[in-house]
Structures are given as C-alpha cells and as structure tokens.
C-alpha positions in Angstrom: -29.7 -1.3 -14.8 -30.1 2.3 -15.8 -29.3 3.7 -19.3 -25.9 4.6 -18.0 -25.2 0.8 -17.7 -26.6 0.1 -21.2 -23.4 -1.5 -22.5 -22.0 -2.8 -19.3 -22.8 -6.5 -19.9 -21.2 -6.4 -23.3 -18.1 -4.7 -21.8 -17.9 -7.3 -19.1 -17.8 -10.1 -21.7 -14.9 -8.3 -23.5 -13.0 -7.7 -20.2 -13.2 -11.4 -19.3 -12.5 -10.7 -15.7 -14.2 -11.1 -12.3 -16.6 -8.2 -11.9 -17.0 -7.2 -8.3 -20.4 -5.6 -8.6 -22.2 -7.8 -11.1 -22.4 -11.6 -11.7 -22.4 -12.9 -15.3 -26.2 -13.1 -15.2 -26.4 -9.4 -14.1 -27.2 -9.9 -10.5 -25.8 -7.5 -8.0 -23.3 -9.0 -5.7 -23.6 -8.7 -1.9 -22.6 -5.3 -0.6 -23.4 -3.4 -3.8 -27.2 -3.4 -3.6 -27.6 0.1 -2.2 -25.0 1.5 -4.6 -26.7 -0.1 -7.5 -30.0 1.4 -6.5 -28.6 4.9 -6.1 -26.8 4.8 -9.4 -30.0 3.6 -11.2 -31.7 6.8 -10.0 -29.1 9.2 -11.3 -29.1 10.8 -14.7 -26.0 11.5 -16.8 -26.2 15.2 -15.7 -26.4 14.1 -12.0 -23.3 12.0 -12.3 -21.3 14.6 -14.2 -22.2 17.2 -11.6 -21.1 15.1 -8.7 -17.9 14.0 -10.4 -17.0 17.6 -11.2 -17.7 18.6 -7.6 -15.4 15.9 -6.2 -12.6 17.0 -8.6 -13.0 20.6 -7.6 -12.8 19.7 -4.0 -9.5 17.9 -4.6 -8.1 20.9 -6.4 -9.2 23.2 -3.6 -7.4 21.0 -1.0 -4.3 20.5 -3.2 -4.9 16.8 -3.7 -3.1 16.7 -7.0 -0.3 14.8 -8.7 2.1 15.4 -11.5 1.2 13.7 -14.8 3.3 14.5 -17.9 4.4 17.8 -16.3 0.9 18.9 -15.6 -0.5 19.2 -12.1 -3.9 17.5 -12.0 -6.5 16.6 -9.3 -6.1 13.0 -8.3 -8.8 11.1 -10.3 -11.5 9.7 -7.9 -14.3 7.7 -9.4 -17.8 8.1 -8.1 -18.4 4.4 -7.7 -16.8 3.0 -4.5 -15.2 -0.4 -4.3 -17.0 -2.6 -1.7 -15.3 -5.3 0.3 -17.6 -7.4 2.6 -16.6 -8.3 6.2 -15.8 -11.9 5.3 -13.6 -10.8 2.3 -11.8 -8.2 4.5 -11.1 -10.8 7.1 -9.1 -12.9 4.6 -7.2 -9.8 3.3 -6.5 -8.4 6.8 -5.2 -11.8 8.1 -3.1 -12.2 5.0 -1.5 -8.7 5.2 -0.7 -9.1 8.9 0.9 -12.5 8.3 3.0 -11.1 5.4 4.3 -8.2 7.5 5.2 -10.5 10.3 7.1 -12.8 8.0 9.0 -10.0 6.2 9.9 -8.5 9.6 11.4 -11.8 10.6 13.2 -12.0 7.3 14.8 -8.6 7.6 15.9 -9.2 11.1 17.5 -12.4 10.0 19.0 -11.0 6.8 20.8 -8.2 8.8 21.8 -10.7 11.5 22.6 -14.4 11.5 21.1 -15.2 8.1 19.6 -18.5 9.3 17.3 -18.5 6.3 20.4 -18.9 4.1 22.0 -21.5 6.3 18.8 -23.6 6.3 18.6 -23.5 2.5 15.3 -21.6 2.3 16.7 -18.9 0.1 20.1 -18.7 -1.7 22.7 -16.3 -0.3 22.9 -14.6 -3.8 19.3 -13.4 -3.4 20.4 -11.1 -0.6 23.9 -10.1 -1.7 22.8 -9.4 -5.3 19.9 -7.2 -4.2 20.5 -3.5 -5.0 18.7 -2.6 -1.7 20.8 -4.8 0.7 22.8 -2.2 2.5 25.9 -3.4 4.4 26.1 0.0 6.2 23.2 -1.3 8.5 24.2 -4.9 8.8 24.8 -6.4 12.2 22.5 -4.3 14.4 18.9 -4.2 15.4 17.1 -0.9 15.1 16.0 0.9 18.3 12.5 -0.4 19.1 13.2 -3.6 17.3 10.9 -2.8 14.3 12.0 -2.5 10.7 8.7 -2.4 8.9 6.7 0.4 10.6 4.5 0.9 7.5 3.8 -1.5 4.7 1.7 -1.3 1.6 0.9 -4.8 0.3 -0.6 -4.7 -3.2 -3.4 -7.2 -3.6 -5.3 -8.1 -6.8 -8.3 -10.4 -7.5 -8.0 -13.0 -10.3 -10.6 -14.3 -12.7 -11.9 -16.8 -10.1 -12.3 -14.0 -7.5 -9.3 -15.1 -5.4 -7.3 -12.4 -3.7 -3.6 -12.6 -4.5 -0.6 -10.5 -3.4 1.0 -8.8 -6.4 3.9 -7.2 -4.6 5.2 -5.9 -1.2 6.1 -2.3 -0.5 8.1 -2.0 2.8 10.5 0.9 1.9 8.5 4.1 1.5 4.9 3.0 0.7 2.7 6.0 -0.4 -0.9 6.6 -1.1 -2.6 6.6 2.3 -3.4 10.3 2.1 -5.6 9.5 -0.9 -7.5 6.9 1.2 -8.3 9.6 3.8 -9.2 12.3 1.2 -11.2 9.9 -0.9 -13.4 9.1 2.0 -14.0 12.8 2.8 -15.0 13.4 -0.9 -17.2 10.3 -1.1 -19.4 11.2 1.8 -20.6 14.1 -0.4 -20.3 12.4 -3.8 -22.6 9.4 -3.0 -24.1 10.2 0.4 -27.3 8.2 -0.2 -25.4 4.9 -0.3 -22.7 6.0 2.2 -25.1 6.8 5.0 -27.3 3.8 4.6 -24.9 1.0 5.6 -22.1 0.4 8.1 -18.8 1.3 6.6 -15.6 1.1 8.6 -13.9 4.5 8.9 -10.4 5.4 7.9 -9.7 8.4 10.1 -7.9 6.4 12.8 -4.9 5.7 10.6 -2.8 8.7 11.7 -3.4 7.9 15.4 -2.2 4.3 14.9 0.8 5.5 12.9 1.7 8.0 15.6 1.4 5.5 18.4 3.5 2.9 16.5 6.2 5.4 15.9 6.4 6.5 19.5 6.2 2.8 20.7 9.4 2.1 18.7 11.4 5.0 19.9 14.7 4.4 21.7 14.2 3.3 25.3 15.9 6.4 26.7 13.2 8.7 25.2 10.7 9.3 27.9 8.5 11.5 25.8 9.6 10.7 22.2 9.7 13.5 19.6 8.6 12.3 16.2 9.2 14.1 12.9 8.3 13.4 9.2 11.3 13.8 6.9 10.3 15.0 3.4 12.4 15.6 0.3 10.5 18.9 -0.1 7.7 20.7 -1.9 8.6 19.4 -5.3 8.1 15.7 -4.4 5.0 14.1 -5.9 3.9 12.9 -2.5 4.5 16.1 -0.6 0.7 16.5 0.0 0.8 13.2 1.8 3.8 14.2 3.9 2.1 17.4 5.0 -1.3 15.7 5.7 0.2 13.0 7.9 2.4 15.4 9.8 -0.5 17.7 10.4 -2.9 14.9 11.5 -0.3 13.4 13.8 0.6 16.8 15.2 4.3 16.5 14.5 6.9 18.6 12.7 7.5 18.2 9.0 11.2 18.6 8.3 13.7 18.6 5.5 17.3 17.3 5.7 18.6 20.9 6.2 16.5 21.1 9.4 18.4 18.3 11.0 21.8 18.0 12.5 23.7 15.1 14.1 26.1 15.7 17.1 27.6 13.0 19.2 25.4 10.4 17.3 22.3 12.2 18.4 19.8 13.9 16.1 18.6 17.4 16.7 16.0 19.5 14.9 16.6 23.2 14.3 13.7 25.3 15.6 13.1 29.0 16.4 13.7 28.1 20.1 17.0 26.4 19.4 17.8 22.8 18.7 15.5 20.0 19.9 16.3 16.3 20.2 14.6 14.0 17.7 13.9 10.4 18.7 11.9 9.1 15.7 12.2 10.0 12.0 9.4 8.9 9.7 11.4 9.2 6.5 9.7 9.7 3.2 12.9 9.6 1.1 14.7 6.7 -0.4 17.5 5.0 1.5 20.2 6.1 -0.9 19.6 9.8 -0.1 19.2 9.5 3.7 22.9 10.0 4.7 25.6 11.3 2.4 28.3 9.8 4.6 27.2 6.3 3.7 25.2 6.6 0.5 25.1 9.3 -2.3 27.7 11.8 -1.2 26.0 14.6 -3.1 22.6 14.2 -1.5 21.1 17.2 0.2 17.8 15.5 1.0 19.0 13.7 4.1 21.4 14.5 6.9 25.0 13.4 7.5 25.4 11.0 10.4 21.8 9.6 10.6 23.1 6.0 10.0 25.6 6.3 12.8 22.9 7.7 15.1 20.7 4.8 14.3 23.5 2.3 14.8 24.2 3.9 18.2 20.5 3.3 19.2 19.8 7.0 19.6 17.2 7.4 16.9 14.6 5.3 15.2 14.3 5.6 11.4 11.0 4.4 10.0 10.9 2.5 7.8 14.4 1.1 8.5 17.2 1.6 6.1 17.8 -1.6 4.1 14.2 -2.8 3.9 14.4 -2.9 0.1 15.8 -6.4 0.1 12.4 -7.6 1.4 10.4 -6.0 -1.4 12.7 -6.9 -4.2 10.4 -8.6 -6.6 12.7 -11.7 -6.7 12.4 -11.9 -2.9 8.6 -11.7 -3.4 8.7 -15.1 -5.1 10.1 -16.7 -1.9 7.6 -15.0 0.6 5.3 -18.1 0.8 8.3 -20.1 1.8 9.4 -17.4 4.3 5.9 -17.6 5.9 6.2 -21.3 6.4 9.8 -21.0 7.7 9.4 -18.2 10.2 5.8 -18.5 11.2 5.1 -22.2 10.7 1.9 -21.3 8.9 0.4 -21.7 5.4 0.0 -18.4 3.5 -3.4 -16.8 3.8 -3.0 -14.9 0.6 -1.3 -16.7 -2.3 1.2 -15.0 -4.6 0.7 -14.7 -8.4 2.7 -17.5 -10.1 6.2 -16.1 -10.7 9.1 -17.2 -12.9 12.6 -16.5 -11.6 14.6 -15.7 -14.7 17.9 -16.3 -13.0 17.0 -20.0 -13.1 17.9 -21.6 -16.5 14.8 -23.7 -17.1 12.4 -20.9 -16.2 14.3 -18.4 -18.3 14.4 -20.6 -21.4 10.6 -21.2 -21.1 9.8 -17.5 -20.6 12.0 -16.4 -23.5 9.9 -18.7 -25.7 6.6 -17.2 -24.4 7.4 -13.5 -24.0 4.4 -12.5 -26.0 2.1 -14.3 -23.4 3.6 -13.0 -20.1 4.2 -9.9 -18.0 7.9 -9.2 -17.4 8.9 -6.9 -14.6 12.2 -5.4 -13.4 12.8 -6.6 -9.8 13.5 -3.1 -8.5 10.9 -1.3 -10.6 8.1 0.8 -9.2 5.1 2.6 -10.5 4.8 0.3 -13.5 8.1 1.6 -14.9 10.0 -0.9 -17.1 7.1 -3.4 -17.0 6.3 -5.1 -20.4 3.0 -6.7 -21.0 3.7 -9.3 -23.7 0.4 -9.5 -25.5 0.4 -5.7 -25.9 4.1 -5.3 -26.9 5.5 -4.9 -30.4 8.0 -7.3 -31.9 10.7 -4.7 -31.5 9.8 -4.2 -27.8 9.9 -8.0 -27.2 13.3 -8.3 -28.8 14.7 -5.4 -26.7 13.2 -7.1 -23.6 14.9 -10.4 -24.6 18.3 -8.7 -24.8 17.8 -7.1 -21.4 16.8 -10.4 -19.7 19.8 -12.2 -21.2 22.1 -9.4 -20.1 20.8 -9.4 -16.5 18.6 -12.4 -15.6 18.6 -11.6 -11.9 17.0 -8.2 -12.7 13.8 -9.6 -14.0 10.8 -11.8 -13.1 7.9 -13.0 -15.3 4.2 -13.6 -14.4 1.1 -14.7 -16.3 -1.1 -11.9 -17.6 -3.6 -11.6 -14.8 -7.0 -10.2 -15.7 -7.5 -8.0 -12.7 -11.0 -7.8 -11.3 -13.2 -5.0 -12.5 -15.6 -2.5 -10.8 -18.0 -0.1 -12.6 -16.2 3.2 -13.4 -17.7 6.4 -14.9 -16.0 7.1 -18.2 -17.0 8.5 -21.6 -20.5 9.3 -20.3 -21.4 5.9 -19.0 -20.4 3.2 -16.6 -18.1 0.5 -17.8 -15.8 -2.1 -16.1 -12.3 -1.0 -15.3 -9.5 -3.1 -13.8 -8.6 -2.4 -10.2 -6.0 -3.4 -7.5 -5.8 -2.7 -3.8 -3.1 -1.4 -1.5 -4.0 -2.1 2.1 -1.7 -0.2 4.6 -0.4 -1.9 7.7 1.2 -0.2 10.7 3.5 -2.3 12.9 4.2 -1.2 16.5 6.2 -4.3 17.4 3.3 -5.6 19.6 0.6 -5.6 17.0 0.0 -5.0 13.3 -2.9 -2.7 12.5 -4.4 -2.8 8.9 -6.3 0.2 7.8 -9.8 -1.0 6.8 -9.9 -0.9 3.0 -6.8 0.9 1.7 -6.2 2.5 -1.7 -8.1 1.0 -4.6 -6.3 2.1 -7.8 -8.2 1.9 -11.1 -7.0 1.8 -14.7 -9.0 4.6 -16.3 -8.4 3.5 -19.9 -10.6 0.8 -21.2 -8.9 -2.6 -21.3 -5.8 -1.3 -19.6 -4.2 -3.2 -16.7 -1.9 -0.3 -15.6 -3.4 1.3 -12.5 -0.5 3.5 -11.5 -1.4 7.2 -11.2 2.0 8.1 -12.9 0.6 6.4 -16.0 -2.9 7.8 -16.0 -4.6 5.6 -13.4 -7.1 6.9 -10.8 -8.6 5.7 -7.6 -11.8 4.6 -5.8 -12.9 4.9 -2.2 -12.8 1.5 -0.6 -15.7 0.5 1.7 -15.3 -2.3 4.2 -18.7 -3.3 5.5 -20.2 -4.6 8.6 -17.9 -4.4 11.6 -18.6 -3.4 15.3 -18.1 0.3 15.9 -15.3 -0.3 18.4 -13.3 -2.4 16.0 -10.5 0.1 15.6 -10.2 1.3 19.2 -7.2 0.2 21.2 -7.6 -3.3 22.9 -9.6 -3.0 26.0 -10.5 0.7 25.3 -14.2 1.6 25.5 -15.7 4.2 23.2 -15.2 7.7 24.7 -18.5 8.9 26.3 -18.4 12.2 24.4 -18.0 10.8 20.9 -19.6 13.1 18.3 -22.1 11.2 16.2 -21.6 13.1 13.0 -19.4 12.1 10.1 -16.0 13.7 10.4 -15.0 16.4 7.9 -11.6 17.8 7.4 -9.8 19.3 9.2 -10.7 17.2 12.2 -11.0 18.3 15.7 -8.4 17.4 18.3 -10.8 15.0 20.0 -10.8 12.9 16.9 -7.4 11.5 17.8 -9.0 9.7 20.7 -12.2 8.4 19.2 -11.1 6.1 16.5 -13.8 5.5 13.9 -16.8 5.1 16.1 -18.4 8.4 15.4 -18.7 7.8 11.7 -20.1 4.3 12.2 -22.6 5.4 14.8 -24.3 7.7 12.2 -24.2 5.0 9.5 -25.8 2.5 11.8 -28.5 4.9 12.8 -29.3 5.5 9.1 -29.9 2.0 8.5 1.4 -22.1 -15.7 4.8 -23.5 -17.2 8.0 -25.1 -15.9 10.0 -23.2 -13.3 7.2 -21.2 -11.7 7.5 -20.6 -8.0 4.8 -22.5 -6.1 1.9 -20.3 -4.9 -0.5 -22.9 -3.6 -2.0 -21.7 -0.4 -4.7 -22.2 2.1 -7.1 -19.4 3.0 -8.0 -21.0 6.3 -4.6 -20.7 8.1 -4.9 -19.7 11.7 -3.1 -16.7 13.1 -1.1 -16.7 16.3 -2.5 -15.0 19.4 0.2 -12.3 19.3 0.5 -10.2 16.1 4.0 -9.1 16.5 6.9 -10.9 14.9 7.6 -14.3 16.5 10.9 -15.2 14.8 
C-alpha cells in the first residue's frame, strides 16, 4: 500500500465491515488488482488534481444537487466500486426476480387480490398503505406493465452477502449520475479503466425508450413518448433533461399537456400533438388534480381518466407505492414464492413489523440497538439509528411508534460494506450501498450493469443519501461478452466506433449498445417477530423474464 493507505488497515478494524477491496490480511480482492496498482503510483497531489478535475467537469455540465440550500457538484469519488461477473450474476438475477414478483403483486392488488384471499398478506397491508390509490383500482394499464423502471437498493453485510434494503418502484432516481459518473471516470482513472473489460452503461436510455414504446396503447402505431417533469426547481431536473435528450423525446411540464375526450395532447409550436406514453417524474399525488391534490399545477387534469380509458400509458403506473411501502418489503420473499414459485435470489434484511404485538414489544425494549424507519420515508428522512440516537430522540421515537405502529419497521444495524474513499488527504474505508436500475418492457427485464453506488462521505456514517451529505462512486461490472447488452439475436453493427463514448453522444450510439466501449477495453488488455429472510442464492430463473402471474 502507498502512503495514502497508511492508516487503512486500522480504519478497517474500526469499521468492522466487509471491505470490498482488501481482505483482513491486506490482500487485494479479485477485480481490484489494477486499481490498487494505479493508486499506489499516485501522489497526494495527483489524487487532488484528478478529484478537482472531476468536480469541475460536473459543475460545467450542471451535474449538481441542492444540499442545505447550496448548489453543489454531485460528489464522485476517484476510487470506483468493482463488481465481478459472478457477483453481478447474483445481483442481476435477484433484481429481475424481484421486479417480476412486484409486478405480479401490483396487478393482483389492483385486481382480484388473490394474495389476500390465499392468506399470503393481510388485507390491512394494502388498505392501510398511504400509496394504495382507489382511483386506479380495477383496470390494467395500457401495455400491461406497472413497473417500467425500478431502483432496487442492495447492500452487502459483514459476511459479504448481498441483501435487498428496499424497493423503489414509484419514481426511482439517480440513473443520470450513473451515466455521468462513467464519463468522468474514464478521465479520472484512465489507467485502470482502459486495462480491463468493464460493461458500459450508455445503453440505458435506449432500453428505456424501447420499453416505453413497447408498453404504449395498442392503437398507437408510432407512439409518442414524453418525459413529465415538475420543472427546473426539482432536485432531479438534470436527470429529466438528460434522459429526455438521450431518448430524443420531449421534456414537458403539466402546463404543456391537455386532455380532451380522454386523450392526451401536447401543446407544440405546430399545434397539439397526441401523446401515447408519459414517463412521469412527479409523485402520484400531484399527477391529476381531479383525483388527487386539487391545487396541484405539476400534473394535468384528466390523466387518470385517459389512462383508465386505455388511451395513454403512464410510467411508472399510478398506485405503485403500495409495492415499495417498507412494510410490504417485509413480505416480498413470500410474494416471490407465491407468484413465481421460486426461492429469493437476494435475501431481505431481517425486519420487524411493529404492527405485530410481540415484535413491537421486543423492539421497544431494544430501540438503542436497532434502526427504525418510517414505512413511507425516503432519502433517509425520519430514520433513527438507535446506537447513535440520544435518550430524548429514543423517547420521541417510542411515542411515535406507539401512536402509529403501522407506520414503522425496525431492522438490525447493518454494517454496510466499505470501499476505499478519498477523504481528508488519504484513502479510508467508507460505507456504500448500490441501486441497480431495471427497465421492464413486459417481455423482458433489463438491468443496467452496475447501477448507482452511493457512499457515506463521513467517517463511520451509514447514511449514504446525497440529501444528507452522501456521494457516489462509478460502479464497474467486469468480464462480460461485448454483445451482452444488445437486443436478443442482434449482431453488433458493422460500423461500431471502437472509441470510448464521450458526451454528448452521436446518433449512431442508440443502435450500438455498449460494444464500442468494451472493444477498446479488450484491446487494451435477530429477536422474536422478525420476518424470515432465509434465501437461496442458487434459485433458477424462468426462461421468460416477463411477469408470469
């Protein structure tokens, strides 16, 4: 190890977590060899220069986020997170399986509710969820898909086992950082990047666009897709503009849309144009003031009726929040067994349902040992980490749990895995999680290779959310054939450019998948009441990847 890793072994011992780059006896784990060699050759000045350059490039491109009222470049660490091909195979299969099961669950919840009749989940789980919307009960969306895009948060425990922490199937965000992180890392650590096969991420917008068009109403011969944004003041506005631009579709606000005769039209300089698919980036409650918040100006009156009439596809579907309610999360292993007749590939984190008397009594006696979360929270808001909380905070939490047991779950404090991160002039272990993004066309589920690795920038912190000071890492998935992300049966285009793509990309990029980037790289080289989470990592997947409910 270089001088920049002088204190790394001691910090690893304090973190008491699974370090993804180094073993306990300081050996470099598979996949990190080249990165370790490059870092050993860099001086402190070299690292600072490269880190500053990446931050400036983010500012220049507008890759920023709002933190405490200040616009900052999204923190990207110079050390990538590496996932081997075998590790990725488990994650990919697990994410696909989870999306398929949740798709079946949502179709059932807004239909016959067989899952309730058969005793797999209680009816109260559905009816008490703040995100179960009766306005969309009783019909199937045009295209038959409800979860077009999913972000499944995955963590690695102290034994190195990948576990699902939560599901995001309403408005998952962060994929723009995946794309931009890769662009920056090709220049931040080029020696390591160019010397090994790394699966590319540029194909995501193409897969998303194809999935959205595939789920358009049947009557649409040449579907028109739009991205619906709340506007420039939204913290994810950069992502909305990036995805609309890369897909080649219009970015619209609610005021740009109008519904007539249960059909949706977009106002343009050439008059009104019919819209077939709306990729919404606003919460359900603001989509349609006729059915939800009457004062909302973010959506458009009549969208729900247009969707019910089968004249427009809304992605993700309205009402999906009942599936990523954190109480529903505790039942997902059972939902996988029920709908798919498979064992979960990725286990859950052990979870206590505080609406159950025995579990609640035990948790209230051990609040100082657990993580307690609101079931409808996001971005780490409302979460209480018992060992780090004050006595007053724990008493306040106790009162909230007793007042609304359904609104909370509890989990053990999980020491998330660590990856070397540059901070305070040296490399030290920082905790990370992973958000793989899945795109569902109804016929297949595509998982973006890698996804967004979020990192807790503060030493010892387990909070990785950017809204609370977290940053990110580029995620490298190693060792796959260069045609991996092309469409089934599609050969690589004969005119694929062999250079690494930079942004903005050329139009031909939409047809070439990730083969160009890979060609150059290859040329260069527990208590009572806890919900059961026991799972096998050897479950087989079905031949078809679409929902088989």
